[in-house]
MDAnalysis code that builds the backbone (N, CA, C; Angstrom):
import MDAnalysis as mda
import numpy as np

u = mda.Universe.empty(765, n_residues=255, atom_resindex=np.repeat(np.arange(255), 3), trajectory=True)
u.add_TopologyAttr("name", ["N", "CA", "C"] * 255)
u.add_TopologyAttr("resid", np.arange(1, 256))
u.add_TopologyAttr("resname", ["MET", "MET", "LYS", "ILE", "ASN", "LYS", "LYS", "THR", "LEU", "LEU", "SER", "LEU", "ALA", "LEU", "ALA", "ALA", "THR", "THR", "LEU", "PRO", "ALA", "GLY", "ALA", "PHE", "SER", "PHE", "SER", "MET", "PRO", "ASP", "ASP", "VAL", "SER", "TYR", "THR", "ILE", "ARG", "LEU", "GLY", "TYR", "ASN", "ILE", "GLY", "GLY", "THR", "MET", "PRO", "LEU", "GLY", "ILE", "PRO", "ALA", "THR", "ILE", "ARG", "SER", "MET", "ASN", "GLU", "TYR", "LYS", "PRO", "LYS", "SER", "ASN", "PHE", "SER", "LEU", "ALA", "ILE", "ASP", "GLY", "HIS", "LYS", "ARG", "PHE", "ASP", "SER", "ARG", "TRP", "GLY", "ILE", "MET", "VAL", "GLY", "LEU", "LYS", "LEU", "GLU", "SER", "LYS", "GLY", "MET", "GLU", "VAL", "ASP", "ALA", "THR", "VAL", "LYS", "ASN", "TYR", "HIS", "MET", "GLU", "MET", "VAL", "GLN", "GLY", "GLY", "LYS", "ARG", "LEU", "LYS", "GLY", "TYR", "TYR", "THR", "GLY", "ASN", "GLU", "MET", "MET", "SER", "THR", "GLU", "SER", "TRP", "LEU", "VAL", "THR", "LEU", "PRO", "VAL", "ARG", "ALA", "THR", "PHE", "SER", "ILE", "ASN", "ASP", "ASN", "LEU", "LEU", "VAL", "ARG", "LEU", "GLY", "PRO", "TYR", "PHE", "SER", "TYR", "VAL", "ASN", "SER", "PRO", "LYS", "PHE", "ASP", "GLY", "TYR", "VAL", "TYR", "ASN", "GLY", "TYR", "LEU", "ARG", "GLU", "ASN", "THR", "PRO", "THR", "GLY", "THR", "LYS", "ILE", "VAL", "MET", "GLY", "ALA", "ASP", "GLU", "GLU", "SER", "GLY", "ALA", "THR", "PHE", "ASP", "PHE", "SER", "ASP", "ASP", "MET", "ARG", "ARG", "PHE", "GLN", "PHE", "GLY", "ILE", "ASP", "ALA", "GLY", "VAL", "ASP", "TRP", "ASN", "PHE", "TYR", "ARG", "ARG", "TRP", "GLY", "MET", "TYR", "ALA", "GLU", "VAL", "SER", "TRP", "GLY", "LEU", "THR", "SER", "ILE", "PHE", "LYS", "LYS", "ASP", "PHE", "ASN", "THR", "ILE", "GLU", "GLN", "LYS", "LEU", "TYR", "PRO", "ILE", "TYR", "GLY", "THR", "LEU", "GLY", "VAL", "THR", "TYR", "LYS", "LEU", "LYS"])
u.atoms.positions = np.array([
    [99.323, 96.530, 73.688],
    [98.329, 97.592, 73.975],
    [99.188, 99.112, 73.512],
    [98.847, 99.734, 72.933],
    [99.678, 100.923, 72.184],
    [100.187, 101.851, 73.231],
    [101.547, 102.116, 73.082],
    [102.067, 103.053, 73.661],
    [102.125, 104.626, 73.286],
    [101.851, 105.276, 74.160],
    [102.037, 106.925, 73.792],
    [103.327, 107.192, 73.808],
    [103.854, 107.969, 72.521],
    [105.098, 108.659, 72.472],
    [105.337, 109.544, 73.513],
    [106.430, 109.911, 73.952],
    [106.606, 110.938, 74.988],
    [106.713, 112.135, 74.330],
    [107.049, 112.313, 73.041],
    [107.204, 113.619, 72.419],
    [105.833, 114.039, 71.927],
    [104.679, 113.171, 71.878],
    [103.367, 113.261, 71.419],
    [102.703, 113.975, 72.788],
    [103.143, 113.316, 73.964],
    [102.658, 113.619, 75.153],
    [103.041, 115.233, 75.609],
    [104.505, 115.547, 75.384],
    [104.819, 116.831, 75.728],
    [104.366, 117.718, 74.717],
    [104.209, 117.544, 73.284],
    [103.647, 118.327, 72.562],
    [102.231, 118.811, 72.939],
    [101.076, 117.859, 73.354],
    [100.095, 118.068, 73.852],
    [100.075, 118.769, 74.989],
    [101.014, 118.561, 75.924],
    [100.920, 119.481, 77.270],
    [101.340, 121.093, 76.871],
    [102.271, 121.085, 75.990],
    [102.494, 122.444, 75.693],
    [101.516, 123.185, 75.045],
    [100.773, 122.798, 74.107],
    [99.878, 123.351, 73.429],
    [98.506, 123.531, 74.301],
    [98.406, 122.728, 75.299],
    [97.267, 123.080, 76.286],
    [97.517, 124.327, 77.061],
    [98.836, 124.550, 77.277],
    [99.007, 125.820, 78.101],
    [99.268, 127.066, 77.234],
    [99.202, 127.030, 76.071],
    [99.025, 128.128, 75.112],
    [97.799, 128.569, 74.760],
    [96.685, 127.718, 75.122],
    [95.505, 127.944, 74.640],
    [94.916, 129.184, 75.572],
    [94.191, 130.204, 74.948],
    [93.617, 131.295, 75.826],
    [92.355, 130.745, 76.583],
    [92.192, 131.440, 77.937],
    [91.050, 131.105, 78.694],
    [89.831, 131.040, 78.049],
    [89.468, 131.966, 76.927],
    [88.350, 131.915, 76.323],
    [87.925, 130.637, 75.471],
    [89.029, 129.820, 75.284],
    [88.927, 128.632, 74.309],
    [88.216, 127.817, 75.162],
    [88.106, 127.899, 76.282],
    [87.421, 126.908, 77.117],
    [85.887, 127.346, 77.752],
    [85.757, 128.549, 77.169],
    [84.597, 129.274, 78.002],
    [83.354, 128.530, 77.472],
    [83.252, 127.955, 76.172],
    [82.036, 127.549, 75.650],
    [81.492, 126.290, 76.402],
    [82.225, 125.694, 77.151],
    [82.161, 124.268, 77.785],
    [81.922, 124.509, 79.480],
    [82.259, 125.667, 79.812],
    [82.247, 125.645, 81.272],
    [80.976, 126.224, 81.825],
    [80.235, 125.204, 82.679],
    [79.078, 125.528, 83.658],
    [79.496, 126.676, 84.643],
    [78.380, 127.495, 84.682],
    [78.401, 128.675, 85.547],
    [79.060, 128.371, 86.946],
    [78.657, 127.176, 87.367],
    [78.803, 126.752, 88.894],
    [80.244, 125.876, 88.981],
    [81.010, 125.943, 87.866],
    [82.163, 125.080, 88.068],
    [83.390, 126.038, 87.640],
    [84.360, 126.131, 88.484],
    [85.845, 126.605, 88.089],
    [86.967, 125.890, 87.593],
    [87.586, 126.281, 86.688],
    [88.651, 125.427, 86.071],
    [89.951, 125.997, 86.410],
    [91.136, 125.108, 86.688],
    [92.297, 125.612, 86.885],
    [93.326, 124.678, 86.194],
    [94.364, 125.319, 85.668],
    [95.511, 124.697, 84.974],
    [96.851, 124.693, 86.007],
    [97.225, 123.610, 86.206],
    [98.400, 123.613, 87.076],
    [99.801, 123.152, 86.336],
    [100.914, 123.572, 86.789],
    [102.136, 123.231, 86.322],
    [102.995, 123.247, 87.414],
    [103.617, 121.718, 87.528],
    [104.367, 121.507, 88.874],
    [105.359, 120.893, 88.386],
    [106.468, 120.564, 89.593],
    [107.361, 119.632, 89.451],
    [107.576, 118.487, 90.799],
    [107.616, 117.223, 90.343],
    [107.467, 116.114, 91.166],
    [109.051, 115.863, 91.645],
    [109.042, 115.750, 93.246],
    [110.058, 115.367, 93.745],
    [109.797, 114.266, 94.668],
    [110.570, 112.995, 94.675],
    [110.331, 111.997, 95.728],
    [111.006, 110.740, 95.258],
    [110.282, 109.730, 95.393],
    [110.866, 108.559, 94.796],
    [110.018, 107.112, 95.180],
    [110.559, 106.234, 94.686],
    [109.936, 104.931, 94.808],
    [110.720, 104.053, 95.907],
    [109.999, 103.844, 96.975],
    [110.605, 103.298, 98.078],
    [109.700, 102.271, 98.948],
    [110.518, 101.442, 99.975],
    [109.659, 100.547, 100.810],
    [109.025, 101.460, 102.018],
    [108.000, 101.215, 102.443],
    [107.630, 101.695, 103.856],
    [108.186, 101.086, 104.763],
    [109.364, 102.328, 105.391],
    [110.125, 101.520, 106.294],
    [111.509, 101.005, 105.500],
    [112.504, 101.754, 106.148],
    [114.034, 101.192, 105.461],
    [114.253, 99.860, 106.162],
    [114.387, 98.793, 105.329],
    [114.730, 97.438, 105.773],
    [116.267, 97.614, 106.172],
    [116.530, 96.528, 107.019],
    [117.961, 96.479, 107.399],
    [118.940, 95.884, 106.304],
    [118.494, 95.327, 105.342],
    [119.062, 95.064, 104.163],
    [120.042, 96.230, 103.224],
    [119.159, 97.283, 103.360],
    [119.601, 98.607, 102.851],
    [120.247, 99.518, 103.846],
    [121.754, 99.338, 103.705],
    [122.578, 100.158, 104.579],
    [122.708, 101.472, 104.509],
    [122.748, 102.115, 103.482],
    [122.877, 103.524, 103.234],
    [122.465, 104.008, 101.769],
    [122.169, 105.108, 101.891],
    [121.744, 105.684, 100.296],
    [122.991, 106.736, 100.060],
    [123.670, 106.486, 98.981],
    [124.875, 107.102, 98.863],
    [124.463, 108.251, 97.900],
    [123.608, 108.192, 97.087],
    [123.260, 109.460, 96.052],
    [121.883, 109.163, 95.489],
    [121.213, 110.310, 95.354],
    [119.930, 110.511, 94.902],
    [119.767, 111.519, 93.830],
    [119.356, 111.275, 92.723],
    [119.018, 112.090, 91.778],
    [117.507, 111.991, 91.121],
    [116.896, 113.019, 91.290],
    [115.470, 113.191, 90.738],
    [115.665, 113.296, 89.101],
    [114.556, 112.663, 88.463],
    [114.634, 112.875, 86.960],
    [113.831, 114.267, 86.560],
    [113.642, 114.423, 85.400],
    [112.789, 115.570, 84.836],
    [111.031, 115.412, 85.068],
    [110.790, 115.415, 86.546],
    [109.582, 115.172, 86.792],
    [108.402, 116.225, 86.811],
    [108.014, 116.517, 85.449],
    [107.096, 117.710, 85.489],
    [105.698, 116.923, 85.457],
    [104.951, 117.769, 85.924],
    [103.499, 117.586, 85.794],
    [102.567, 118.811, 85.463],
    [101.456, 118.324, 84.484],
    [100.516, 119.329, 84.201],
    [99.345, 118.799, 83.997],
    [98.242, 119.712, 84.784],
    [97.168, 119.015, 85.161],
    [96.187, 120.086, 84.624],
    [94.745, 119.791, 84.583],
    [93.612, 120.791, 84.604],
    [92.438, 120.148, 85.592],
    [92.023, 120.969, 86.515],
    [90.924, 120.667, 87.395],
    [89.914, 121.430, 87.142],
    [88.732, 120.527, 87.572],
    [87.336, 121.390, 87.694],
    [87.024, 121.276, 88.979],
    [86.501, 122.439, 89.755],
    [86.103, 122.581, 91.019],
    [84.635, 123.080, 91.413],
    [83.867, 122.120, 91.852],
    [82.418, 122.690, 92.057],
    [82.185, 123.037, 93.626],
    [81.749, 123.873, 94.245],
    [81.628, 124.189, 95.642],
    [80.074, 123.725, 96.018],
    [79.780, 123.176, 97.221],
    [78.595, 122.836, 97.599],
    [78.162, 123.963, 98.439],
    [79.177, 124.865, 98.989],
    [78.581, 125.887, 99.909],
    [79.771, 126.640, 100.002],
    [80.126, 127.733, 100.874],
    [81.010, 128.562, 100.932],
    [82.300, 127.790, 101.648],
    [82.254, 126.634, 102.151],
    [83.432, 125.960, 102.577],
    [83.872, 124.596, 101.867],
    [82.908, 123.636, 101.350],
    [82.917, 122.380, 100.845],
    [82.870, 122.597, 99.483],
    [83.464, 121.416, 98.811],
    [83.370, 121.246, 97.392],
    [84.072, 120.012, 96.956],
    [83.909, 119.930, 95.443],
    [84.633, 118.582, 95.059],
    [85.424, 118.890, 93.817],
    [86.661, 118.593, 93.719],
    [87.668, 118.710, 92.563],
    [88.033, 117.505, 91.907],
    [87.779, 117.322, 90.561],
    [88.276, 116.341, 89.753],
    [89.153, 116.742, 88.659],
    [90.108, 115.998, 88.354],
    [91.327, 116.563, 87.406],
    [91.585, 115.628, 86.497],
    [92.399, 115.922, 85.580],
    [93.168, 115.171, 84.597],
    [94.667, 115.520, 84.419],
    [95.760, 114.699, 84.857],
    [96.792, 115.064, 85.057],
    [97.772, 114.287, 84.093],
    [98.956, 114.911, 83.485],
    [99.890, 114.292, 82.823],
    [101.188, 114.441, 83.582],
    [101.833, 113.430, 84.003],
    [103.135, 113.689, 84.981],
    [104.273, 112.452, 84.526],
    [105.220, 112.771, 84.880],
    [106.561, 111.949, 84.960],
    [107.060, 111.865, 86.365],
    [107.353, 110.552, 86.650],
    [108.111, 110.504, 88.022],
    [109.260, 109.373, 87.930],
    [110.119, 109.817, 88.408],
    [111.464, 108.988, 88.162],
    [112.580, 109.548, 89.221],
    [113.523, 108.655, 89.329],
    [114.779, 109.066, 90.291],
    [115.870, 107.917, 89.937],
    [117.115, 108.223, 90.224],
    [118.174, 107.681, 90.336],
    [118.700, 107.424, 91.785],
    [119.066, 106.012, 92.225],
    [119.607, 106.050, 93.554],
    [120.724, 105.073, 93.572],
    [121.723, 105.401, 94.235],
    [122.945, 104.534, 94.510],
    [122.852, 104.490, 95.904],
    [122.745, 103.011, 96.260],
    [122.809, 102.487, 97.679],
    [123.809, 101.393, 97.916],
    [124.029, 101.246, 99.160],
    [124.849, 100.181, 99.647],
    [123.962, 99.123, 100.457],
    [123.842, 97.825, 99.983],
    [122.895, 96.849, 100.544],
    [123.827, 95.664, 101.039],
    [123.207, 94.903, 102.152],
    [123.784, 93.602, 102.469],
    [122.661, 92.349, 102.411],
    [122.884, 91.339, 101.906],
    [122.115, 90.410, 101.781],
    [120.930, 90.513, 101.264],
    [120.852, 91.406, 100.256],
    [119.714, 91.859, 99.441],
    [119.292, 90.910, 98.339],
    [118.093, 90.580, 98.551],
    [117.585, 89.422, 97.387],
    [117.446, 90.353, 96.241],
    [118.256, 89.641, 95.195],
    [118.100, 90.086, 93.851],
    [118.138, 89.033, 92.532],
    [117.827, 89.671, 91.550],
    [117.992, 88.765, 90.432],
    [118.884, 89.757, 89.153],
    [119.899, 89.325, 88.709],
    [120.521, 90.072, 87.590],
    [121.418, 89.257, 86.639],
    [121.793, 89.936, 85.652],
    [122.514, 89.330, 84.529],
    [124.186, 89.736, 84.487],
    [125.011, 88.727, 84.286],
    [126.289, 89.033, 84.232],
    [126.929, 88.121, 83.147],
    [127.513, 88.728, 82.234],
    [127.940, 87.944, 80.984],
    [127.063, 87.196, 80.224],
    [125.745, 87.680, 80.213],
    [124.688, 86.838, 79.475],
    [124.277, 85.843, 80.256],
    [124.636, 85.419, 81.503],
    [124.093, 84.552, 82.512],
    [123.075, 85.384, 83.588],
    [122.008, 84.542, 83.718],
    [121.141, 85.141, 84.670],
    [121.412, 84.543, 86.021],
    [121.467, 85.304, 87.198],
    [121.982, 84.974, 88.326],
    [120.816, 85.546, 89.335],
    [120.645, 84.693, 90.315],
    [119.727, 85.128, 91.507],
    [120.173, 84.568, 92.847],
    [119.981, 85.582, 93.904],
    [120.543, 85.220, 95.197],
    [120.594, 86.535, 96.054],
    [121.535, 86.517, 96.903],
    [121.736, 87.578, 97.961],
    [122.905, 88.445, 97.854],
    [122.614, 89.523, 97.530],
    [123.790, 90.633, 96.976],
    [123.921, 91.351, 97.981],
    [125.553, 91.735, 98.056],
    [126.031, 92.753, 99.153],
    [127.046, 93.484, 98.344],
    [126.662, 94.844, 98.578],
    [127.517, 95.870, 97.733],
    [126.933, 96.999, 97.448],
    [127.199, 97.522, 96.288],
    [126.620, 98.659, 95.603],
    [125.703, 98.432, 94.580],
    [124.364, 99.287, 94.655],
    [123.391, 99.008, 93.675],
    [122.992, 100.505, 93.112],
    [122.919, 100.692, 91.842],
    [122.556, 101.774, 90.998],
    [121.499, 101.567, 90.382],
    [120.283, 102.055, 90.848],
    [118.741, 101.697, 90.426],
    [118.290, 103.121, 89.767],
    [117.461, 102.728, 88.635],
    [116.944, 103.968, 87.913],
    [115.419, 103.708, 87.503],
    [114.708, 104.579, 88.055],
    [113.137, 104.047, 87.714],
    [112.431, 105.541, 86.987],
    [111.613, 105.383, 86.091],
    [110.853, 106.477, 85.408],
    [109.691, 105.827, 84.693],
    [108.768, 106.848, 84.940],
    [107.336, 106.456, 84.365],
    [106.507, 107.749, 83.930],
    [105.902, 107.597, 82.851],
    [105.026, 108.516, 82.532],
    [103.579, 108.125, 82.716],
    [102.793, 108.929, 83.495],
    [101.530, 108.548, 83.893],
    [100.387, 109.444, 83.452],
    [99.235, 109.150, 83.196],
    [98.076, 109.779, 83.091],
    [96.953, 109.582, 84.385],
    [96.860, 110.632, 85.048],
    [96.176, 110.428, 86.562],
    [95.072, 111.213, 86.621],
    [93.971, 110.580, 87.211],
    [92.711, 111.350, 87.522],
    [92.564, 111.133, 88.946],
    [92.556, 112.438, 89.608],
    [92.544, 112.560, 90.959],
    [91.087, 113.113, 91.352],
    [90.434, 112.679, 92.316],
    [89.128, 113.141, 92.735],
    [89.218, 113.355, 94.390],
    [88.955, 114.752, 94.591],
    [89.465, 115.202, 95.883],
    [88.087, 115.899, 96.426],
    [87.964, 115.902, 97.720],
    [87.184, 116.705, 98.567],
    [88.012, 118.055, 98.925],
    [87.094, 119.144, 98.992],
    [87.935, 120.502, 99.144],
    [87.459, 121.173, 100.337],
    [88.302, 122.083, 100.923],
    [87.646, 122.729, 102.137],
    [88.277, 124.098, 101.951],
    [87.655, 125.247, 101.605],
    [88.239, 126.419, 101.790],
    [88.328, 127.319, 103.016],
    [89.509, 127.500, 103.285],
    [89.811, 128.159, 104.675],
    [89.429, 129.604, 104.526],
    [89.780, 130.293, 103.548],
    [89.284, 131.601, 103.023],
    [89.087, 131.742, 101.862],
    [89.002, 132.944, 101.206],
    [88.799, 133.220, 99.621],
    [90.232, 132.973, 98.830],
    [91.241, 132.760, 99.569],
    [92.264, 132.590, 98.810],
    [93.288, 131.304, 99.003],
    [92.835, 130.559, 100.150],
    [93.328, 129.342, 100.532],
    [92.495, 128.131, 100.643],
    [92.784, 127.203, 99.885],
    [91.969, 125.721, 99.889],
    [92.835, 124.656, 100.192],
    [92.415, 123.468, 100.973],
    [93.135, 122.283, 100.977],
    [92.179, 121.407, 100.356],
    [92.771, 120.134, 100.178],
    [91.957, 119.042, 99.344],
    [92.767, 117.711, 99.708],
    [91.912, 116.559, 99.496],
    [92.159, 115.406, 100.071],
    [91.285, 114.412, 99.144],
    [92.145, 113.426, 98.536],
    [91.140, 112.345, 98.083],
    [91.874, 111.320, 97.355],
    [91.297, 110.220, 96.714],
    [92.205, 109.320, 95.756],
    [92.435, 109.696, 94.615],
    [93.563, 108.864, 93.997],
    [93.697, 109.278, 92.510],
    [94.233, 107.782, 92.027],
    [93.832, 107.743, 90.582],
    [93.983, 106.610, 89.805],
    [94.771, 107.045, 88.660],
    [95.856, 105.995, 88.366],
    [96.878, 106.396, 87.347],
    [97.065, 105.272, 86.439],
    [96.987, 105.662, 85.070],
    [97.655, 104.573, 84.045],
    [99.057, 105.174, 83.821],
    [99.922, 103.776, 83.855],
    [101.501, 104.032, 83.584],
    [101.792, 103.545, 82.285],
    [102.447, 104.577, 81.709],
    [102.784, 104.605, 80.114],
    [104.316, 104.405, 80.125],
    [104.768, 103.368, 79.525],
    [106.411, 103.234, 79.402],
    [107.078, 103.106, 80.629],
    [106.697, 102.347, 81.637],
    [107.258, 102.186, 82.802],
    [108.707, 101.692, 82.493],
    [109.703, 101.910, 83.573],
    [111.029, 101.781, 83.527],
    [111.616, 101.584, 84.869],
    [112.468, 100.243, 85.076],
    [112.867, 100.151, 86.422],
    [114.075, 99.307, 86.083],
    [115.295, 99.756, 85.909],
    [116.597, 99.068, 85.789],
    [117.827, 99.718, 86.425],
    [118.943, 98.988, 86.191],
    [120.094, 99.376, 86.906],
    [121.177, 98.539, 86.837],
    [122.344, 98.579, 87.806],
    [123.451, 97.572, 87.654],
    [123.861, 97.659, 89.304],
    [124.690, 96.466, 89.496],
    [125.362, 96.578, 90.754],
    [126.977, 96.372, 90.552],
    [127.644, 96.821, 91.455],
    [129.156, 96.821, 91.277],
    [129.840, 96.973, 92.798],
    [130.956, 96.509, 92.694],
    [131.756, 96.746, 94.174],
    [131.028, 95.946, 95.153],
    [131.032, 94.683, 94.918],
    [130.167, 93.739, 95.794],
    [130.050, 92.183, 95.254],
    [129.345, 91.388, 95.894],
    [129.387, 89.864, 95.558],
    [127.846, 89.493, 95.514],
    [127.559, 88.441, 95.137],
    [126.162, 87.704, 95.118],
    [126.605, 86.400, 95.640],
    [125.657, 85.887, 96.593],
    [125.636, 84.654, 97.033],
    [124.505, 83.865, 96.219],
    [124.664, 82.914, 95.443],
    [124.057, 82.433, 94.502],
    [122.848, 81.568, 95.118],
    [121.545, 81.859, 95.123],
    [120.304, 80.966, 95.577],
    [120.219, 81.245, 97.051],
    [121.125, 80.967, 97.866],
    [121.124, 80.997, 99.306],
    [121.856, 82.173, 99.721],
    [122.019, 82.435, 101.226],
    [122.581, 83.413, 101.859],
    [124.055, 82.956, 101.892],
    [124.317, 81.429, 101.742],
    [125.683, 80.914, 101.859],
    [125.979, 80.123, 100.727],
    [125.477, 80.514, 99.687],
    [125.614, 80.013, 98.123],
    [127.064, 80.322, 97.887],
    [127.239, 80.026, 96.424],
    [128.406, 80.280, 95.768],
    [128.673, 81.874, 95.460],
    [129.880, 82.270, 95.998],
    [130.133, 83.782, 95.761],
    [130.536, 84.098, 94.516],
    [130.158, 85.041, 93.989],
    [130.176, 85.671, 92.797],
    [130.497, 87.158, 92.690],
    [131.745, 87.356, 92.400],
    [132.266, 88.697, 92.651],
    [131.948, 89.705, 91.532],
    [131.286, 90.948, 91.957],
    [131.007, 91.783, 90.984],
    [132.077, 93.219, 90.892],
    [132.376, 93.600, 89.635],
    [133.518, 94.495, 89.668],
    [133.283, 95.740, 89.859],
    [134.139, 96.864, 89.509],
    [134.094, 98.171, 90.172],
    [133.187, 99.222, 89.372],
    [132.607, 98.627, 88.460],
    [131.737, 99.501, 87.513],
    [130.686, 98.579, 86.812],
    [129.903, 99.169, 85.983],
    [128.755, 98.641, 85.473],
    [129.074, 97.373, 84.490],
    [130.197, 97.811, 83.702],
    [130.771, 96.593, 82.599],
    [131.232, 95.733, 83.333],
    [131.722, 95.712, 84.535],
    [132.385, 94.415, 85.180],
    [131.522, 93.816, 86.280],
    [130.373, 94.757, 86.436],
    [129.339, 94.298, 87.440],
    [128.243, 93.251, 86.868],
    [127.032, 93.648, 87.161],
    [126.072, 93.020, 86.680],
    [124.791, 93.874, 86.598],
    [124.091, 93.430, 85.589],
    [122.642, 94.538, 85.227],
    [121.394, 93.704, 85.704],
    [120.108, 94.898, 85.945],
    [119.101, 94.140, 85.915],
    [117.870, 95.237, 85.283],
    [116.809, 94.530, 84.971],
    [115.745, 95.202, 84.300],
    [114.446, 94.440, 84.515],
    [113.647, 95.370, 85.541],
    [112.269, 94.540, 86.000],
    [111.259, 95.599, 85.268],
    [111.491, 96.264, 84.163],
    [110.485, 97.271, 83.567],
    [109.317, 96.347, 83.424],
    [109.433, 95.095, 82.656],
    [108.194, 94.461, 82.236],
    [107.282, 93.835, 83.466],
    [107.806, 94.018, 84.853],
    [107.034, 93.336, 85.743],
    [106.391, 94.593, 86.437],
    [106.421, 95.868, 85.839],
    [105.617, 96.885, 86.630],
    [104.296, 96.991, 86.234],
    [103.608, 97.657, 87.184],
    [102.089, 97.636, 87.027],
    [101.777, 98.608, 86.024],
    [100.645, 98.460, 85.186],
    [100.104, 99.585, 84.330],
    [98.998, 100.520, 85.064],
    [98.772, 99.961, 86.304],
    [97.314, 100.854, 87.083],
    [98.087, 100.988, 88.605],
    [97.826, 102.375, 88.955],
    [98.280, 102.553, 90.373],
    [97.060, 103.343, 91.074],
    [97.158, 103.235, 92.306],
    [95.910, 103.755, 93.021],
    [96.706, 104.525, 94.282],
    [96.252, 105.596, 94.730],
    [96.772, 106.352, 96.020],
    [96.104, 107.393, 96.542],
    [96.724, 108.095, 97.463],
    [95.990, 109.229, 98.060],
    [96.752, 110.426, 97.780],
    [96.077, 111.502, 97.498],
    [96.586, 112.701, 96.955],
    [96.003, 113.975, 98.076],
    [97.047, 114.689, 98.515],
    [96.708, 115.520, 99.647],
    [97.479, 117.004, 99.220],
    [96.514, 118.096, 99.155],
    [97.348, 119.316, 98.752],
    [96.634, 120.389, 99.232],
    [97.364, 121.729, 99.125],
    [96.754, 122.936, 99.525],
    [96.930, 123.967, 98.204],
    [96.163, 124.894, 98.027],
    [96.137, 125.720, 96.905],
    [96.193, 127.169, 97.482],
    [96.970, 128.289, 97.014],
    [96.993, 129.595, 97.674],
    [96.810, 130.475, 96.350],
    [95.796, 131.135, 96.323],
    [95.600, 132.185, 95.362],
    [96.168, 133.567, 95.588],
    [97.257, 133.888, 95.120],
    [98.078, 135.197, 95.589],
    [97.803, 136.308, 94.727],
    [97.304, 136.321, 93.362],
    [97.095, 137.536, 92.672],
    [96.346, 136.999, 91.487],
    [94.921, 137.785, 91.656],
    [94.077, 137.477, 90.469],
    [93.999, 136.250, 90.479],
    [94.348, 135.757, 89.090],
    [94.130, 134.390, 88.569],
    [95.147, 133.394, 88.933],
    [96.242, 133.880, 89.171],
    [97.225, 133.291, 89.619],
    [97.672, 132.838, 91.062],
    [98.245, 131.518, 91.281],
    [98.477, 130.916, 92.365],
    [99.558, 130.076, 92.431],
    [99.750, 129.541, 93.700],
    [100.560, 128.451, 94.087],
    [99.950, 127.162, 94.779],
    [100.765, 125.960, 94.585],
    [100.187, 124.600, 95.222],
    [101.264, 123.819, 95.732],
    [100.828, 123.199, 96.622],
    [101.904, 122.014, 97.135],
    [100.937, 120.943, 97.333],
    [101.437, 119.885, 97.123],
    [100.802, 118.491, 97.290],
    [101.777, 117.405, 97.569],
    [101.092, 116.233, 97.929],
    [101.658, 114.942, 98.183],
    [100.955, 113.648, 97.787],
    [101.395, 112.922, 96.875],
    [100.622, 111.898, 96.297],
    [101.424, 110.618, 96.920],
    [100.542, 109.864, 97.577],
    [101.117, 108.533, 98.368],
    [100.432, 107.186, 97.725],
    [101.395, 106.641, 96.914],
    [100.887, 105.322, 96.328],
    [100.478, 104.271, 97.293],
    [99.300, 103.696, 97.115],
    [98.994, 102.438, 97.938],
    [99.069, 101.280, 97.116],
    [99.628, 101.181, 96.024],
    [99.578, 99.876, 95.278],
    [101.321, 99.980, 94.939],
    [101.825, 98.769, 95.091],
    [103.451, 98.746, 94.800],
    [103.539, 98.875, 93.385],
    [104.611, 99.456, 92.845],
    [104.770, 99.393, 91.543],
    [104.929, 98.185, 90.653],
    [105.231, 97.064, 91.292],
    [105.305, 95.881, 90.615],
    [103.987, 95.168, 90.733],
    [103.845, 94.115, 89.707],
    [102.878, 93.335, 89.763],
    [102.758, 92.390, 90.992],
    [101.679, 91.866, 91.184],
    [101.198, 91.118, 92.459],
    [102.242, 89.908, 92.665],
    [102.261, 89.294, 91.643],
    [103.411, 87.904, 91.657],
    [104.890, 88.263, 91.474],
    [105.160, 89.503, 91.539],
    [106.579, 89.828, 91.449],
    [107.488, 89.579, 92.924],
    [108.074, 88.823, 92.892],
    [108.975, 88.666, 94.450],
    [110.477, 88.555, 94.341],
    [110.940, 89.133, 93.182],
    [112.380, 89.003, 92.846],
    [112.988, 90.008, 94.171],
    [112.413, 91.354, 93.980],
    [113.032, 92.130, 95.125],
    [112.195, 91.935, 96.423],
    [112.800, 91.864, 97.565],
    [112.063, 91.452, 98.846],
    [111.056, 92.224, 99.459],
    [111.232, 93.604, 99.153],
    [110.290, 94.595, 99.555],
    [109.421, 95.035, 98.447],
    [108.213, 95.543, 98.893],
    [107.312, 96.135, 98.001],
    [107.602, 97.641, 98.107],
    [107.635, 98.055, 96.723],
    [108.178, 99.570, 96.556],
    [106.747, 100.414, 96.360],
    [106.858, 101.651, 96.639],
    [105.607, 102.309, 96.463],
    [106.146, 103.884, 96.007],
    [105.192, 104.519, 94.955],
    [105.547, 105.822, 94.449],
    [105.257, 106.753, 95.621],
    [105.987, 107.740, 96.196],
    [105.766, 108.709, 97.064],
    [106.369, 109.838, 96.677],
    [105.454, 111.010, 96.223],
    [105.986, 112.217, 95.606],
    [105.350, 113.472, 96.270],
    [106.216, 114.481, 96.271],
    [105.494, 115.835, 96.623],
    [105.769, 116.607, 95.338],
    [104.980, 117.486, 95.206],
    [104.704, 118.509, 93.966],
    [104.647, 119.915, 94.448],
    [105.474, 120.728, 93.896],
    [105.361, 122.107, 94.137],
    [104.979, 122.933, 92.610],
    [104.119, 124.001, 92.609],
    [104.003, 124.259, 91.472],
    [103.169, 125.837, 91.189],
    [102.523, 126.114, 89.943],
    [101.941, 127.406, 90.035],
    [100.647, 127.076, 89.182],
    [99.664, 127.844, 89.643],
    [98.408, 127.530, 89.135],
    [97.896, 128.723, 88.324],
    [97.130, 128.688, 87.399],
    [96.154, 129.659, 86.633],
    [94.592, 129.086, 86.492],
    [93.981, 130.104, 86.971],
    [92.535, 129.881, 86.918],
    [91.908, 130.480, 85.731],
    [91.308, 129.564, 84.875],
    [90.651, 130.051, 83.690],
    [89.350, 130.517, 83.873],
    [88.720, 130.110, 85.001],
    [87.309, 130.763, 85.317],
    [86.927, 130.577, 86.700],
])
């Protein structure tokens, strides 16, 4: 399947933001309003509930998680409506965690190892997504609107990799042969599960829009993934991991 180049996606996104509102007017029905959104995603890929095998999170760094979207909004009456959009977004993070007896698979010195790991783990994940959100809307007043509904995403260039250090692996079983990991990436072991990630994701999106000045506004939303980021038959990591992100940004109403 063809992969979309990241530079191409960014170029298209920037071009879309520079188009004048009049460029869209020829295709806009009178009963539909259109809004452009530019936001920043912060959150992570995580299990639902922190398992006992994850002892602590030592460091968290979000990636450059930008979101660019256009939404069409049709009102049924003064309160209720429906909003359908198209979103280009990136989601990613880096996490350093301390784990104990955590089921893992890794590579050390060209040798593939599998078992139960205790020590430090540095994990990095990043994905570019094309997302279609479909939400019911409720207008609290002329300037404040809340929305809720499902979203569907296609994941381009998924990435999930990292390394372990300052620890040891019990090979195959919790009491198996002890393999010591060094103090850094070079003397530890690496892992890469990018090829095991899903291409399609599904979840729930909830948000609020505030129009504060003419066509300009702000928004906040939460997207909660209901499908694990990994394929169904992937069981190397013991917990299912879900993308859960919040977004803050600005809006501009084209019409």
